[in-house]
N, CA, C and O atoms as CSV, one atom per row, in Angstrom:
chain,resi,resn,atom,element,x,y,z
A,1,MET,N,N,-4.709,-29.375,-6.972
A,1,MET,CA,C,-4.730,-27.980,-6.568
A,1,MET,C,C,-3.402,-27.621,-5.915
A,1,MET,O,O,-2.793,-28.435,-5.222
A,2,LYS,N,N,-2.976,-26.413,-6.145
A,2,LYS,CA,C,-1.749,-25.903,-5.533
A,2,LYS,C,C,-2.114,-25.027,-4.338
A,2,LYS,O,O,-3.175,-24.403,-4.310
A,3,LYS,N,N,-1.216,-24.991,-3.349
A,3,LYS,CA,C,-1.430,-24.163,-2.161
A,3,LYS,C,C,-0.575,-22.913,-2.270
A,3,LYS,O,O,0.570,-22.970,-2.719
A,4,TYR,N,N,-1.144,-21.767,-1.852
A,4,TYR,CA,C,-0.437,-20.491,-1.938
A,4,TYR,C,C,-0.521,-19.729,-0.620
A,4,TYR,O,O,-1.495,-19.828,0.127
A,5,LEU,N,N,0.534,-18.968,-0.368
A,5,LEU,CA,C,0.604,-18.013,0.736
A,5,LEU,C,C,0.483,-16.627,0.120
A,5,LEU,O,O,1.167,-16.324,-0.858
A,6,PHE,N,N,-0.376,-15.784,0.679
A,6,PHE,CA,C,-0.568,-14.426,0.177
A,6,PHE,C,C,-0.120,-13.427,1.225
A,6,PHE,O,O,-0.452,-13.552,2.404
A,7,TYR,N,N,0.653,-12.415,0.776
A,7,TYR,CA,C,1.102,-11.376,1.693
A,7,TYR,C,C,1.256,-10.060,0.950
A,7,TYR,O,O,1.261,-10.020,-0.280
A,8,THR,N,N,1.381,-8.986,1.718
A,8,THR,CA,C,1.570,-7.661,1.139
A,8,THR,C,C,2.613,-6.893,1.942
A,8,THR,O,O,2.830,-7.152,3.126
A,9,THR,N,N,3.249,-5.947,1.271
A,9,THR,CA,C,4.139,-5.017,1.953
A,9,THR,C,C,3.462,-3.647,2.080
A,9,THR,O,O,4.073,-2.694,2.563
A,10,SER,N,N,2.205,-3.552,1.648
A,10,SER,CA,C,1.442,-2.312,1.785
A,10,SER,C,C,1.084,-2.097,3.250
A,10,SER,O,O,0.974,-3.051,4.020
A,11,GLY,N,N,0.909,-0.865,3.614
A,11,GLY,CA,C,0.534,-0.541,4.981
A,11,GLY,C,C,1.743,-0.515,5.892
A,11,GLY,O,O,2.883,-0.499,5.428
A,12,PHE,N,N,1.490,-0.511,7.189
A,12,PHE,CA,C,2.574,-0.475,8.160
A,12,PHE,C,C,2.117,-1.084,9.472
A,12,PHE,O,O,0.926,-1.293,9.705
A,13,THR,N,N,3.081,-1.359,10.309
A,13,THR,CA,C,2.836,-1.907,11.640
A,13,THR,C,C,3.625,-1.060,12.625
A,13,THR,O,O,4.667,-0.505,12.279
A,14,GLN,N,N,3.126,-0.961,13.860
A,14,GLN,CA,C,3.809,-0.193,14.891
A,14,GLN,C,C,4.112,-1.080,16.088
A,14,GLN,O,O,3.388,-2.033,16.377
A,15,ASP,N,N,5.214,-0.742,16.787
A,15,ASP,CA,C,5.508,-1.446,18.030
A,15,ASP,C,C,4.728,-0.783,19.171
A,15,ASP,O,O,3.926,0.120,18.931
A,16,GLU,N,N,4.956,-1.220,20.389
A,16,GLU,CA,C,4.212,-0.695,21.534
A,16,GLU,C,C,4.493,0.782,21.801
A,16,GLU,O,O,3.693,1.454,22.452
A,17,ASN,N,N,5.622,1.296,21.305
A,17,ASN,CA,C,5.975,2.711,21.471
A,17,ASN,C,C,5.558,3.546,20.265
A,17,ASN,O,O,5.979,4.694,20.118
A,18,LEU,N,N,4.721,2.956,19.398
A,18,LEU,CA,C,4.203,3.592,18.184
A,18,LEU,C,C,5.285,3.875,17.144
A,18,LEU,O,O,5.099,4.719,16.266
A,19,LYS,N,N,6.409,3.174,17.240
A,19,LYS,CA,C,7.461,3.283,16.230
A,19,LYS,C,C,7.106,2.365,15.063
A,19,LYS,O,O,6.766,1.198,15.260
A,20,GLU,N,N,7.188,2.910,13.836
A,20,GLU,CA,C,6.822,2.132,12.656
A,20,GLU,C,C,7.853,1.035,12.384
A,20,GLU,O,O,9.059,1.256,12.493
A,21,ILE,N,N,7.357,-0.140,12.033
A,21,ILE,CA,C,8.191,-1.296,11.718
A,21,ILE,C,C,7.942,-1.679,10.266
A,21,ILE,O,O,6.793,-1.836,9.855
A,22,GLU,N,N,9.009,-1.830,9.487
A,22,GLU,CA,C,8.856,-2.289,8.103
A,22,GLU,C,C,8.772,-3.806,8.101
A,22,GLU,O,O,9.693,-4.484,8.556
A,23,ASN,N,N,7.677,-4.333,7.594
A,23,ASN,CA,C,7.527,-5.774,7.505
A,23,ASN,C,C,6.425,-6.118,6.519
A,23,ASN,O,O,5.879,-5.236,5.856
A,24,CYS,N,N,6.105,-7.378,6.423
A,24,CYS,CA,C,5.049,-7.867,5.542
A,24,CYS,C,C,3.852,-8.268,6.384
A,24,CYS,O,O,3.987,-8.609,7.559
A,25,GLN,N,N,2.686,-8.222,5.772
A,25,GLN,CA,C,1.470,-8.661,6.428
A,25,GLN,C,C,0.949,-9.902,5.712
A,25,GLN,O,O,0.690,-9.872,4.509
A,26,ILE,N,N,0.799,-10.987,6.459
A,26,ILE,CA,C,0.234,-12.215,5.892
A,26,ILE,C,C,-1.270,-12.018,5.740
A,26,ILE,O,O,-1.958,-11.683,6.704
A,27,LEU,N,N,-1.771,-12.226,4.536
A,27,LEU,CA,C,-3.207,-12.098,4.282
A,27,LEU,C,C,-3.916,-13.435,4.425
A,27,LEU,O,O,-5.091,-13.478,4.790
A,28,GLY,N,N,-3.215,-14.528,4.140
A,28,GLY,CA,C,-3.834,-15.832,4.299
A,28,GLY,C,C,-3.269,-16.869,3.352
A,28,GLY,O,O,-2.299,-16.630,2.633
A,29,PHE,N,N,-3.903,-18.020,3.374
A,29,PHE,CA,C,-3.524,-19.161,2.556
A,29,PHE,C,C,-4.754,-19.596,1.767
A,29,PHE,O,O,-5.877,-19.502,2.260
A,30,ALA,N,N,-4.541,-20.075,0.538
A,30,ALA,CA,C,-5.659,-20.566,-0.275
A,30,ALA,C,C,-5.124,-21.546,-1.318
A,30,ALA,O,O,-3.927,-21.606,-1.598
A,31,GLU,N,N,-6.054,-22.303,-1.875
A,31,GLU,CA,C,-5.714,-23.276,-2.911
A,31,GLU,C,C,-6.365,-22.887,-4.227
A,31,GLU,O,O,-7.427,-22.264,-4.251
A,32,GLY,N,N,-5.707,-23.269,-5.333
A,32,GLY,CA,C,-6.246,-23.022,-6.654
A,32,GLY,C,C,-5.353,-23.645,-7.710
A,32,GLY,O,O,-4.249,-24.101,-7.411
A,33,LEU,N,N,-5.833,-23.663,-8.948
A,33,LEU,CA,C,-5.039,-24.214,-10.052
A,33,LEU,C,C,-3.832,-23.335,-10.352
A,33,LEU,O,O,-2.816,-23.820,-10.850
A,34,ASN,N,N,-3.943,-22.029,-10.048
A,34,ASN,CA,C,-2.830,-21.091,-10.208
A,34,ASN,C,C,-2.999,-19.987,-9.163
A,34,ASN,O,O,-3.961,-19.988,-8.395
A,35,GLY,N,N,-2.062,-19.056,-9.146
A,35,GLY,CA,C,-2.090,-17.999,-8.140
A,35,GLY,C,C,-3.328,-17.122,-8.204
A,35,GLY,O,O,-3.877,-16.762,-7.163
A,36,MET,N,N,-3.776,-16.771,-9.394
A,36,MET,CA,C,-4.959,-15.904,-9.522
A,36,MET,C,C,-6.221,-16.596,-9.031
A,36,MET,O,O,-7.033,-15.980,-8.340
A,37,LEU,N,N,-6.400,-17.869,-9.378
A,37,LEU,CA,C,-7.582,-18.590,-8.916
A,37,LEU,C,C,-7.527,-18.819,-7.405
A,37,LEU,O,O,-8.554,-18.786,-6.726
A,38,ALA,N,N,-6.345,-19.048,-6.897
A,38,ALA,CA,C,-6.197,-19.192,-5.443
A,38,ALA,C,C,-6.526,-17.874,-4.754
A,38,ALA,O,O,-7.153,-17.872,-3.695
A,39,TYR,N,N,-6.110,-16.746,-5.343
A,39,TYR,CA,C,-6.431,-15.438,-4.766
A,39,TYR,C,C,-7.942,-15.217,-4.745
A,39,TYR,O,O,-8.484,-14.704,-3.765
A,40,GLU,N,N,-8.613,-15.598,-5.812
A,40,GLU,CA,C,-10.083,-15.489,-5.840
A,40,GLU,C,C,-10.694,-16.325,-4.714
A,40,GLU,O,O,-11.647,-15.892,-4.066
A,41,ASN,N,N,-10.148,-17.520,-4.480
A,41,ASN,CA,C,-10.645,-18.361,-3.385
A,41,ASN,C,C,-10.351,-17.718,-2.031
A,41,ASN,O,O,-11.167,-17.805,-1.113
A,42,LEU,N,N,-9.195,-17.078,-1.904
A,42,LEU,CA,C,-8.860,-16.388,-0.660
A,42,LEU,C,C,-9.894,-15.307,-0.357
A,42,LEU,O,O,-10.360,-15.189,0.776
A,43,ILE,N,N,-10.249,-14.525,-1.365
A,43,ILE,CA,C,-11.223,-13.451,-1.179
A,43,ILE,C,C,-12.605,-14.017,-0.870
A,43,ILE,O,O,-13.329,-13.464,-0.042
A,44,LYS,N,N,-12.977,-15.110,-1.524
A,44,LYS,CA,C,-14.288,-15.730,-1.269
A,44,LYS,C,C,-14.404,-16.232,0.160
A,44,LYS,O,O,-15.449,-16.073,0.790
A,45,THR,N,N,-13.346,-16.832,0.675
A,45,THR,CA,C,-13.409,-17.417,2.020
A,45,THR,C,C,-13.050,-16.421,3.118
A,45,THR,O,O,-13.242,-16.711,4.298
A,46,ASN,N,N,-12.533,-15.254,2.746
A,46,ASN,CA,C,-12.166,-14.201,3.705
A,46,ASN,C,C,-12.697,-12.872,3.184
A,46,ASN,O,O,-11.922,-11.975,2.853
A,47,SER,N,N,-14.020,-12.748,3.112
A,47,SER,CA,C,-14.642,-11.589,2.465
A,47,SER,C,C,-14.274,-10.260,3.127
A,47,SER,O,O,-14.397,-9.211,2.494
A,48,TYR,N,N,-13.826,-10.282,4.386
A,48,TYR,CA,C,-13.429,-9.036,5.047
A,48,TYR,C,C,-12.257,-8.370,4.334
A,48,TYR,O,O,-12.058,-7.166,4.492
A,49,LEU,N,N,-11.468,-9.121,3.550
A,49,LEU,CA,C,-10.336,-8.545,2.826
A,49,LEU,C,C,-10.787,-7.517,1.799
A,49,LEU,O,O,-10.000,-6.657,1.403
A,50,LYS,N,N,-12.048,-7.590,1.359
A,50,LYS,CA,C,-12.576,-6.622,0.392
A,50,LYS,C,C,-12.638,-5.219,0.990
A,50,LYS,O,O,-12.683,-4.234,0.252
A,51,GLU,N,N,-12.639,-5.118,2.315
A,51,GLU,CA,C,-12.732,-3.825,2.983
A,51,GLU,C,C,-11.417,-3.052,2.964
A,51,GLU,O,O,-11.395,-1.862,3.279
A,52,TYR,N,N,-10.329,-3.713,2.602
A,52,TYR,CA,C,-9.007,-3.100,2.648
A,52,TYR,C,C,-8.434,-2.952,1.252
A,52,TYR,O,O,-8.774,-3.706,0.340
A,53,GLN,N,N,-7.551,-1.961,1.099
A,53,GLN,CA,C,-6.921,-1.721,-0.195
A,53,GLN,C,C,-5.422,-1.951,-0.058
A,53,GLN,O,O,-4.776,-1.383,0.822
A,54,TYR,N,N,-4.876,-2.786,-0.935
A,54,TYR,CA,C,-3.452,-3.080,-0.952
A,54,TYR,C,C,-2.890,-2.715,-2.314
A,54,TYR,O,O,-3.503,-3.004,-3.342
A,55,ASN,N,N,-1.714,-2.074,-2.326
A,55,ASN,CA,C,-1.071,-1.727,-3.602
A,55,ASN,C,C,-0.611,-2.976,-4.330
A,55,ASN,O,O,-0.762,-3.088,-5.547
A,56,THR,N,N,-0.054,-3.907,-3.587
A,56,THR,CA,C,0.492,-5.125,-4.180
A,56,THR,C,C,0.217,-6.302,-3.254
A,56,THR,O,O,0.384,-6.199,-2.039
A,57,VAL,N,N,-0.199,-7.407,-3.829
A,57,VAL,CA,C,-0.362,-8.663,-3.086
A,57,VAL,C,C,0.523,-9.693,-3.771
A,57,VAL,O,O,0.457,-9.880,-4.985
A,58,PHE,N,N,1.351,-10.358,-2.973
A,58,PHE,CA,C,2.257,-11.377,-3.490
A,58,PHE,C,C,1.691,-12.756,-3.205
A,58,PHE,O,O,1.063,-12.976,-2.169
A,59,ALA,N,N,1.915,-13.689,-4.128
A,59,ALA,CA,C,1.506,-15.078,-3.951
A,59,ALA,C,C,2.735,-15.958,-4.112
A,59,ALA,O,O,3.486,-15.829,-5.079
A,60,HIS,N,N,2.928,-16.844,-3.160
A,60,HIS,CA,C,4.027,-17.813,-3.250
A,60,HIS,C,C,3.439,-19.202,-3.089
A,60,HIS,O,O,2.712,-19.484,-2.136
A,61,GLU,N,N,3.768,-20.058,-4.037
A,61,GLU,CA,C,3.294,-21.441,-3.958
A,61,GLU,C,C,3.998,-22.154,-2.807
A,61,GLU,O,O,5.206,-22.018,-2.616
A,62,ILE,N,N,3.231,-22.899,-2.063
A,62,ILE,CA,C,3.768,-23.677,-0.941
A,62,ILE,C,C,4.009,-25.091,-1.447
A,62,ILE,O,O,3.099,-25.751,-1.949
A,63,ILE,N,N,5.238,-25.541,-1.308
A,63,ILE,CA,C,5.604,-26.876,-1.765
A,63,ILE,C,C,6.021,-27.704,-0.563
A,63,ILE,O,O,6.798,-27.237,0.270
A,64,GLY,N,N,5.518,-28.921,-0.462
A,64,GLY,CA,C,5.900,-29.789,0.633
A,64,GLY,C,C,4.951,-29.672,1.814
A,64,GLY,O,O,3.956,-28.947,1.775
A,65,GLU,N,N,5.284,-30.393,2.842
A,65,GLU,CA,C,4.479,-30.425,4.053
A,65,GLU,C,C,5.174,-29.647,5.157
A,65,GLU,O,O,6.400,-29.533,5.155
A,66,PRO,N,N,4.406,-29.108,6.105
A,66,PRO,CA,C,5.023,-28.386,7.218
A,66,PRO,C,C,5.935,-29.298,8.036
A,66,PRO,O,O,5.694,-30.500,8.153
A,67,ILE,N,N,6.962,-28.713,8.585
A,67,ILE,CA,C,7.873,-29.462,9.449
A,67,ILE,C,C,7.261,-29.472,10.849
A,67,ILE,O,O,6.922,-28.423,11.396
A,68,SER,N,N,7.127,-30.656,11.412
A,68,SER,CA,C,6.592,-30.737,12.780
A,68,SER,C,C,7.699,-31.197,13.715
A,68,SER,O,O,8.593,-31.947,13.322
A,69,MET,N,N,7.627,-30.743,14.936
A,69,MET,CA,C,8.648,-31.101,15.918
A,69,MET,C,C,8.037,-31.907,17.040
A,69,MET,O,O,8.741,-32.305,17.969
């Protein structure tokens, strides 16, 4: 199984002064044979995501192990 990171640039975020910040929102991590199957697993394990609408969701395969300090 491959590991994927899912994020979107849809929506917006504000700072404490209510000024809009352009950034990405991390939706989560999931595993699957490919990006689409991993996305299906993400939705299954995080059903609250069905309540939101995103124009675009990006998937990036995660390769390697996290760096620990």
